[in-house]
N, C-alpha and C positions, 0 to 999 in steps of 0.2 A: 309276309310280314319280318321274316328274317332280314331281308334286304333293306326294309325300312329302318329296323334296328341298326344294322350296320351303317347306313347314311347317316343316321344320328350320331353314330360315334365318330365317324369322319368329321361331321360339321363341327362336332364339340372340339375335336383335337384340332382342327384348322383355326379355331377361333381362340385357343390358348397362347399366351406370350411364351417366348423362348425361355424365359426363367422359369416359369412354371413347369415346361416340358422337362426342364434339366433335374427334377426329382426323380432319383433312382429307386427309392423304395416307397410306392404309393400304398395305402393301406390295404391290407388283405381282404377279399371279400369272402365270406363264408356261406355256403350252400348247406342249409339243412337238408337232410335228405327225407325220406319219406316221413238340310239341316233340318231335320225332324227330330221331334222328341217323343214320338208316339212309341207306344211300348212294343218291343219285338221280341220273338223267341229267343230265350238264351240257351245257346249251343255250346256246352263246355267240351272244348276240343284240345286235347294234349298234343305238343308237337312231337313228332319222331325224335329218336335219339339223336340223329345227326343234325336236325335242325335247332334241337334244343342247344346242342353244343356250339355251333356256329353263333346263333341268337345270343346265347348267354356270354360268349366272349366279346361279342360287339358290345353289348349293353354294358357289361362289366367295364371295359375300355372307356366307354362314355362317362359313366358315372364317376370312375377314378379320376379321370382327367377334368371331368365338371368339378368334382370336390376341390381339386387344385385351383381351378380357374375361379370359381364363384364360392368357394366354403360351403359349410354345411348347415348353414341358417334355414330353417323353413320360410315359408311366404310370411309368417306371422310375427317373425322376428323384429322387435323395437318398432312395431307400427300400431298407431292408434288410427282404428278406421273410422270413417265419417259415417253419420246416421245411414241407416237404409233408405234407398230412396223407393218408397213404396208406390209411387205413382209411375214407375216404368212398368208398363204392363209385359213387356219382353225380357225383363230381368231374369226370370227363372227359366232359363233356356239353356242347353248345352250348345256352346258355341266354340268350334276347333280353332285355335290359334295357327297362324302361318309362321310364327317366329321360331317355335321348337323349344325344348325343354331345357336348352343351356342355360338360359336366364329367365325364363318364365316372365319374359316382357310383354306389356301389352299398352295400347294407347290410352286405356282407362282401367279403373278397378274391376276385375271380373268377380262381381259379388253375388255369391249364391247362398248368402246368408238366411237361414230360416224359410228356405224353398222347399214346398212340398212335391218332390219329384220322384215319388216312389215307383218303382217298376218301370222307369224309362230306359231307353237305348241311347248309351254313349259309347259304343263298341268303336274302338279305333281312333275315338276323338282326341285332340290335344287340349286339355284343360289346364294346362301347367299354370301355376300361379293363381289357381282359383280360390276364393275364400268361401267355405263351405260351412262354417261355423253354425251350429244348431239346425242345419239342413236335414230334411227327411229323404233319405235316398234307399230305403229299404227295397231289395229285390231290383235293384238298377242294374244294368249291364254296362260294367266298365272293362269288359274284355279288351286286350290290347290297346288300352288308352295310355296316354302319356300324362301323369299326374304330378310331376315333380314340384317341388316347392308349394305345395297345397296346404292350406290352413284349414283343418276341420275338426275343431273344438267340439265336443258334445254334440255330435252328428249322429244320425242312424244310418249305419249300413247293414241292418240285419239281412242276411239272405243275399246279399249283393255278390256279382260276380265281378272278380278283378283278375282272373287268369292272364298272365302273359303281360300285365300292365307295368309300366314304368312308375313307381311311387316314391323315388328317393327324395332326401330331404323334406319330408313333409311332416305335418303334426297332426295326430288324431287323439289328442289328450281328452280323455272321459268321453269318448265316442263309444257306440255300440256296433260290434261285428258279429253278433250271434248268428251261426250258421253261414256265415260267409265263406267265399272261396278265395283265397290268395295265392294259389299254386302258381310257381314259376314267374314271381313277380320279383322287381327290384326295389329293395327296401333300404338301402344304405343310407344312413343318417336319419332314419324316420323314427319318430317316437309314438308308441301306443301307451304312454303312461296314464293309468287309470282307466284304461278302455276295457270294455267288456268283450272279451275273445272267447267266450264259451262256444265249443261246437266248429270253430274256425279250422280251415284248411290251410296251412303254409307250406304244403309239401314243395320242395324244390326252389324255394323262395331264396334269393341272394340278400344278404345282409352282412354288416361289419360284425367283428366279434364282440365288440362292446354293446352294440344293438342286440344282437343275440343274448347276452348275458341278462340285459334289462327285460328284454321280452320273456324269458324263462322265470322271472321273478314274479310275473304277472300271476295271481292267484286265481284269475278265472280261466287260465288256459288249461282247460279239461274239456272231457266230452268227445264226441263223435260228430264229424260234419255229416249232416243229413243228404247231401248232394252227392259227395264222392265217398263216403264212409271212411274217410281217414280220420285216425284217432288225433286230435288236436295237438295234445302235447308232444306225441312222437312226431308230427308232422314238421314241428319247429325244432327237431332233434335235440330236446331239452330232456334231462333226466327225469325219470319217473320218481315222484316224492314217495 
């Protein structure tokens, strides 16, 4: 997985223009301290210290350069989506993109709105750019997934596992993450405005300073994660109220 992250970083850097690369002071990243859709056992594995260090550097580089190239807007910015095509029997399935997280481009709208996908397995999938508004994804396995520029307003992610996932430039406004694990994730440019973060674990997640300040203002950032035992507010490196 570390090599995959490094490859993503290299691809993103290669796609940038020389003008974007000329920036000498990219945004600082802040690290808080402590095709089947069938359900699969969730295995929470934390990488070794060496793997985390190399992987984090690669992902941080990819996100910073990606920010310069493509901006910080999530997938939902400025779009009015078409009606849900409820006649599509295969719409509510996890489909991995071959394009990558740098621009979240697809040949058609990846529409998972209102999909009942609780407890499914999306480990390692590239679902960048997916529209997941009001979807049901409780206890779904998103470990190692690429979820850049995702729009997931008012969705349910209770008990879901996101460990090591890339979740930058996404919007989770009004969604529920009760008991979810977001350890070692990349969250730069991502908003959790109005989200329920009770008992969520943010240990070692990467985010910008502005994003971290907004996260710490969330009144639901409290409790203890039932899977990892991490204290929610402390895992996000927020001061105790």
